[in-house]
TORKOLTOR-387864 format. One line per 4 residues: number of its first residue (from 1); their letters; for each residue y, z, x of N, C-alpha, C. Coordinates in Angstrom, 2 decimals. Each point is the difference from the previous one (the first is absolute). Layout:
! residues N
NUM) a) Y/Z/X/Y/Z/X/Y/Z/X  ...
! end
This chain:
! residues 165
1) xxxx) 118.88/53.41/12.45/0.72/-0.54/1.31/0.62/1.48/0.13  0.45/0.60/0.64/0.63/1.29/0.29/1.53/-0.39/0.86  1.24/-0.10/-1.40/1.31/-0.73/0.62/0.57/1.59/0.31  0.97/0.54/1.03/0.48/0.84/0.48/1.44/0.02/-1.02
5) xxxx) 0.15/0.99/-0.37/2.05/0.36/-0.83/0.58/0.61/1.18  1.11/-0.47/0.32/1.16/0.34/0.10/1.18/0.49/-0.30  0.60/0.84/0.25/0.72/0.97/-0.80/1.36/0.09/0.79  1.38/0.31/-0.63/1.53/0.07/0.59/0.39/1.75/-0.84
9) xxxx) 0.69/0.25/1.56/0.45/1.45/-0.45/1.02/0.19/0.68  0.98/0.63/-0.54/1.52/0.21/0.02/0.27/1.24/0.09  1.16/1.07/1.11/0.11/0.88/-0.60/1.10/0.26/0.85  1.28/0.77/-0.54/1.00/0.50/0.39/0.73/1.38/-0.30
13) xxxx) 0.58/0.65/1.07/0.44/1.05/-0.47/1.31/0.25/0.91  1.22/0.71/-1.12/1.51/0.15/0.87/-0.29/1.04/0.83  0.47/0.26/1.18/-0.20/0.82/0.37/1.00/1.66/-0.50  -0.70/1.37/0.33/-0.05/0.95/-0.90/1.74/0.10/0.08
17) xxxx) 1.00/0.47/-0.50/1.40/0.26/0.16/-0.11/1.81/1.40  0.76/-0.43/0.67/0.95/1.08/0.33/-0.49/1.19/-0.63  0.16/0.43/-0.97/0.42/1.08/-0.83/-1.58/0.43/0.09  -0.90/-0.92/-0.30/-1.25/0.81/-0.19/-1.27/-0.83/1.27
21) xxxx) 0.25/0.43/1.12/-0.84/-0.53/0.91/-1.36/-0.15/-0.20  -0.88/-1.08/0.58/-1.35/0.11/-0.22/-0.71/-0.55/1.39  -1.04/0.14/0.70/-0.47/-0.57/0.92/-0.09/-1.44/-0.15  -0.49/-0.98/0.89/-0.02/-1.40/-0.15/-1.56/0.06/0.46
25) xxxx) -1.17/-0.42/-1.25/-1.35/-0.70/0.57/0.16/-1.06/-0.71  -0.32/-0.78/0.94/-0.48/-1.42/0.13/-0.89/-0.75/0.64  -1.19/-0.19/-0.52/-0.59/-1.05/0.80/-1.50/1.46/-0.02  0.38/0.96/-0.68/-1.18/0.90/0.07/0.45/1.00/0.93
29) xxxx) 1.26/-0.31/1.03/0.42/0.97/1.19/1.19/0.67/-0.59  0.16/1.42/0.91/1.56/0.97/-0.95/0.53/-0.76/1.68  1.46/-0.37/-0.01/0.68/-0.55/0.50/1.22/1.65/-0.16  -0.30/0.22/1.35/1.21/1.02/0.50/1.52/-0.38/0.19
33) xxxx) 1.18/0.55/-0.63/0.51/-0.21/0.84/0.94/-1.08/-1.06  -0.76/-0.84/-0.89/0.34/-1.03/-0.54/0.39/0.47/-1.15  1.06/-0.66/-1.39/0.23/0.92/-1.35/-1.17/-1.27/-0.91  -0.62/1.00/-1.20/-0.99/-0.06/-0.60/0.51/-0.64/-1.52
37) xxxx) -1.15/-0.29/-0.75/-0.04/-1.09/-1.24/0.28/0.55/-1.21  0.71/0.11/-0.95/-0.34/0.34/-1.13/-0.89/-0.64/-0.99  -0.96/1.25/-0.47/-1.17/-1.00/-1.31/-0.31/1.71/-0.43  -0.65/-0.51/-0.54/-1.11/0.76/-0.89/-1.24/1.12/0.80
41) xxxx) -0.83/-0.82/1.20/-0.97/0.50/0.98/0.84/-0.45/0.80  -0.48/0.19/1.76/0.99/-0.44/1.04/0.45/-1.11/0.00  -0.47/-1.09/-0.69/1.23/-0.94/-0.01/-0.57/-1.15/1.34  -1.29/-0.10/0.39/-0.33/-0.66/1.08/0.26/-1.18/-0.55
45) xxxx) 0.59/-1.15/0.67/0.00/-1.20/-0.99/-1.04/-0.91/0.64  -0.31/0.16/1.03/-0.93/-0.86/0.43/-1.76/0.66/-0.77  -0.11/0.74/0.30/-0.84/0.72/-0.53/-0.32/-0.32/-1.68  1.10/-0.13/-0.75/0.03/-0.05/-0.98/0.27/-1.28/-0.40
49) xxxx) 0.24/-1.14/0.50/-0.34/-1.48/0.12/-1.22/-0.50/0.31  -0.28/0.82/0.90/-1.89/-0.35/0.27/-0.93/0.64/-1.17  0.60/0.49/-0.95/-0.65/0.82/-1.17/0.26/-1.14/-1.17  1.54/-0.34/-0.02/0.03/-0.65/-0.76/-0.99/-1.46/-0.30
53) xxxx) 0.23/-0.71/1.21/-1.05/-1.06/0.34/-1.11/0.20/0.03  -0.57/0.95/-0.14/-1.32/-0.06/-0.32/-0.39/0.10/-1.21  0.63/0.83/-1.30/0.30/0.03/-1.26/-0.11/-1.35/-0.28  0.68/-1.28/0.53/1.24/-1.00/-0.37/-1.65/-0.90/-0.08
57) xxxx) -0.70/-0.07/1.44/-1.28/-0.89/0.33/-0.78/0.32/-0.85  -1.01/1.25/-0.09/-0.67/0.82/-1.25/0.51/-0.20/-1.50  1.38/-0.22/-0.27/0.13/-0.57/-1.83/-0.19/1.65/-0.21  0.44/1.10/0.29/0.25/1.37/-0.46/1.14/0.59/0.14
61) xxxx) 1.12/-0.60/-0.51/1.32/0.46/-0.26/0.70/0.38/1.65  0.33/0.98/-0.07/1.83/0.16/0.97/-0.86/1.22/0.46  1.14/0.73/1.36/0.21/1.50/0.23/0.17/0.66/-1.08  1.17/-0.56/-1.10/0.50/0.51/-1.02/-1.16/0.51/-1.41
65) xxxx) -0.29/-1.15/0.04/-1.32/0.50/-0.45/-0.73/1.25/0.29  -0.86/-0.38/0.91/-0.54/1.42/0.51/0.25/1.27/0.48  1.35/-0.30/0.66/0.46/1.46/0.56/1.44/-0.08/-0.69  0.47/-0.26/-1.03/1.37/-0.13/-0.32/0.87/1.31/-0.12
69) xxxx) 1.26/0.34/-0.22/0.83/1.44/-0.24/-0.90/0.26/-1.00  -0.62/-0.66/-1.45/-0.42/1.09/-0.57/-1.35/0.83/0.59  -0.23/-0.27/1.90/-1.24/1.18/-0.37/0.36/0.64/0.98  0.63/1.36/-0.49/0.49/0.80/1.15/-0.97/0.64/1.30
73) xxxx) -1.27/-0.40/-0.47/-0.70/0.36/0.95/-0.49/-1.17/1.22  1.48/-0.59/0.14/0.19/-1.06/0.87/1.30/0.23/0.76  0.95/1.10/-0.39/0.86/0.24/0.52/0.06/0.33/1.26  0.91/-0.33/0.92/-0.20/-0.08/1.42/-1.30/-0.48/0.64
77) xxxx) -0.68/-0.45/-0.43/-1.92/-0.38/0.79/0.64/-1.28/1.23  -1.01/-0.24/0.75/0.37/-0.36/1.25/-0.56/-1.74/-0.41  0.73/-0.95/0.50/-0.22/-1.10/-0.33/-1.60/-0.27/0.08  -0.63/0.29/1.15/-1.35/-0.18/0.45/-0.60/0.48/-0.76
81) xxxx) -0.37/1.36/-0.28/-0.07/0.15/-1.73/-0.12/-0.88/-1.11  0.78/-0.28/-0.19/0.40/-1.31/-1.24/-0.84/-1.24/0.27  0.36/-0.58/1.25/-0.88/-1.07/0.76/-1.83/0.17/-0.10  -0.11/1.51/0.23/-1.74/0.50/0.43/-0.32/-0.44/-1.31
85) xxxx) 0.45/0.48/-1.44/-0.23/0.51/-1.12/0.36/-1.42/-0.17  0.88/-0.85/0.03/-0.25/-1.81/-0.68/-1.29/-1.01/0.88  0.03/0.57/0.95/-1.50/-0.52/0.86/-0.87/0.24/-1.17  -0.34/1.80/-0.13/-0.99/0.36/-0.73/-0.27/-0.88/-1.10
89) xxxx) 1.41/0.00/-1.11/0.13/-1.00/-0.87/-0.56/-0.83/-0.30  0.47/-1.19/0.64/-0.61/-1.52/0.52/-1.55/0.50/0.09  0.05/0.48/0.83/-2.14/0.22/0.24/-0.64/-0.09/-1.16  0.77/1.15/-0.73/-0.71/0.60/-1.32/0.36/-1.29/-0.61
93) xxxx) 0.47/-0.64/-0.58/0.34/-1.41/-0.48/-1.28/-1.04/0.35  -0.30/-0.24/1.22/-0.71/-0.82/0.18/0.30/-0.74/1.34  0.92/0.43/0.72/0.10/-1.13/0.64/0.56/0.97/1.49  -0.56/-0.96/1.28/0.20/0.31/1.46/1.01/-0.63/-0.24
97) xxxx) 0.57/0.89/1.55/1.40/-0.23/0.28/-0.23/-0.68/1.44  0.47/-1.46/0.14/0.09/-0.92/1.09/1.06/0.10/0.75  1.39/0.27/-0.12/0.87/0.82/0.90/1.42/0.09/-0.82  0.81/0.61/0.40/1.48/0.37/-0.11/0.63/-0.15/0.93
101) xxxx) 1.57/-1.22/-0.45/1.04/-0.03/1.18/1.08/-0.02/-0.87  0.93/0.67/0.94/1.12/0.96/-0.48/1.00/-0.33/1.10  1.12/-0.87/-0.82/1.31/-0.65/0.64/1.37/1.47/-0.29  0.13/0.87/0.90/1.07/0.79/-0.07/0.99/-0.55/0.02
105) xxxx) 1.35/0.40/-0.50/0.83/-0.76/-0.37/1.14/1.31/0.47  1.05/0.72/1.46/0.54/0.65/-0.10/1.34/0.15/1.17  0.82/0.19/0.06/1.10/0.62/1.40/-0.91/1.09/0.83  -0.06/0.83/-0.49/-0.59/1.21/0.51/-1.59/0.41/-0.86
109) xxxx) -0.38/0.23/0.69/-0.70/0.64/1.13/-0.56/-1.09/0.93  0.40/0.02/0.91/-0.98/-1.40/1.49/-1.28/0.69/-0.55  -0.68/-1.19/-0.24/-1.22/0.08/-0.13/-1.07/-0.34/0.81  0.64/-0.59/0.73/-1.02/-1.02/1.10/-0.92/1.52/0.26
113) xxxx) 0.78/0.72/1.08/-0.77/0.89/0.80/-0.90/0.70/-0.53  -0.21/0.44/-1.29/-0.90/0.78/-0.65/-1.06/-1.02/-1.10  -0.30/-1.14/-0.10/-0.46/-1.00/-0.44/-1.50/-0.01/0.17  -0.32/0.38/0.97/-2.01/-0.04/0.19/-0.91/1.86/-0.80
117) xxxx) 2.17/0.54/0.57/-0.55/1.19/-0.92/-0.28/0.31/-1.50  1.00/-0.18/-0.68/0.46/-1.39/-1.56/-1.64/-0.26/-0.20  -0.30/-0.83/0.73/-0.62/-0.96/-0.46/-1.40/0.48/-0.28  -0.25/0.97/1.35/-1.00/0.97/-0.08/-0.29/0.74/-1.41
121) xxxx) 0.61/0.73/-0.12/0.28/1.00/-0.74/-0.21/-0.86/-1.97  0.85/-1.24/-0.20/-0.28/-0.90/-0.87/-1.31/-0.19/-0.15  -0.75/-0.74/0.93/-1.24/-0.15/-0.04/-0.59/1.16/-0.20  -0.29/1.22/0.26/-0.98/0.70/-0.74/0.37/0.40/-0.94
125) xxxx) 1.11/0.32/-0.47/0.01/0.44/-1.66/-0.56/-1.54/-0.76  0.20/-0.95/0.57/-0.39/-1.83/-1.34/-1.65/-0.08/0.17  -0.44/0.80/1.32/-1.57/-0.60/0.73/-0.37/-1.58/0.02  1.32/-0.37/0.71/0.10/-1.27/0.02/1.32/-0.37/1.01
129) xxxx) 0.36/-1.33/0.63/0.81/0.04/1.37/0.94/-0.61/-1.20  1.31/0.78/0.24/1.90/0.12/0.06/0.18/-0.34/0.95  1.01/-1.04/-0.02/0.96/-0.44/0.89/1.80/0.02/-0.46  0.38/0.46/0.79/1.12/0.14/-0.42/1.10/-0.91/0.90
133) xxxx) 0.93/-0.72/-0.71/1.27/-0.42/1.19/1.33/0.50/-0.63  1.11/-0.24/0.48/1.23/0.45/0.09/1.05/-1.04/0.46  0.99/-0.20/-1.37/0.85/-0.30/0.69/1.29/0.55/-0.50  0.98/-0.50/0.79/1.51/0.12/-1.24/0.53/-0.82/-0.55
137) xxxx) 1.49/0.43/-0.49/0.48/-1.50/-0.65/1.24/-0.40/1.00  -0.26/0.14/1.17/1.54/0.11/0.85/1.18/0.87/-1.13  0.19/0.89/-0.69/1.30/0.93/-0.45/0.33/-0.57/-1.12  -0.92/-0.91/-0.86/-0.09/-0.47/-1.10/-0.73/0.59/-1.24
141) xxxx) 0.88/0.44/-1.72/-0.78/0.25/-0.65/-0.42/1.84/0.40  -0.52/0.51/-1.26/0.12/1.20/-0.42/-1.12/0.67/1.38  -0.81/-0.52/0.93/-0.33/0.39/1.15/0.77/-0.09/0.80  0.42/-1.28/0.35/0.73/0.24/0.95/1.26/0.96/0.14
145) xxxx) 0.80/0.21/-1.53/0.90/0.97/0.36/-0.46/1.36/-0.07  -1.58/0.28/0.56/-0.81/1.08/0.08/0.28/1.14/-1.24  -0.09/-1.00/-1.11/0.24/1.02/-1.32/-1.51/0.01/-0.54  -1.13/-0.48/0.59/-1.59/0.24/-0.39/-0.65/-1.04/0.56
149) xxxx) -1.27/0.21/-0.02/-1.20/-0.58/0.52/-1.09/-0.59/-1.01  -0.03/-1.35/0.35/-1.27/-0.99/-0.64/-0.93/-0.61/0.95  -1.04/0.53/-1.27/-1.59/-0.65/0.99/-0.34/-1.16/-1.22  -0.17/-0.92/0.32/-1.31/-1.27/-0.47/-1.26/0.06/0.57
153) xxxx) -1.24/0.13/-1.43/-1.22/0.12/1.08/-0.54/-1.27/-0.76  -1.48/-0.52/0.93/-0.68/-0.35/-0.84/-1.64/0.32/-0.21  -0.72/-0.16/-0.20/-1.36/0.77/0.21/-0.86/-1.30/-0.82  -1.15/0.18/0.51/-1.19/-1.52/-0.20/-1.36/1.24/-0.25
157) xxxx) -0.02/0.07/-0.99/-1.33/0.48/-0.57/-1.27/-0.84/-0.61  -1.26/0.68/0.13/-1.01/-1.12/-0.20/-0.88/0.40/-1.28  -0.36/-0.25/-1.36/-0.73/0.84/-0.82/-1.53/-0.34/0.28  -0.29/1.44/-0.11/-1.34/0.25/0.56/-1.42/-0.79/-0.93
161) xxxx) -0.52/-1.32/0.41/-1.25/-0.59/-0.54/-0.30/-0.02/-0.63  -0.71/1.00/-0.48/-0.38/0.82/-1.38/0.49/-0.19/-1.25  1.19/0.62/0.48/1.18/-0.45/-0.69/0.81/-0.90/-0.78  -0.11/-1.41/0.44/0.47/-1.17/-0.05/-1.30/-1.33/-1.05
165) x) 0.43/0.78/-0.72/-0.84/-1.00/-1.00/1.22/0.04/-1.48
! end
């Protein structure tokens, strides 16, 4: 019997300081006019949480294991590049990807109007369905105070039949 595996991924980034502004990349999309996030790569919390969930489901470590600050070639890398590479690594390890679901937690930007666009971009990167939902925290906590953005993801992977022994 082949048993699916699930994983959980979380990613959090603070907004970049006003003295060192960055563009906001979120859900694989550029958000013009929005304050960007600080991080080693583009700081796309949605894509990073999705990659972490894939690695968790396959038992392959996390984002830092594969793309950490000790890997200068990933400095400034796009979240979709990291997500696509995570999906490749998971498949190479003997898993098929069922889907990824991401919950974005932030006050801004207003995600709903671009949800379908983000889901399309992320699904293309993964090669499987990616759904994204968004919520605010009613101005509570660091996300509510607009100090940063958080994302929580789950992923479902299934071992290839020939490797399930």
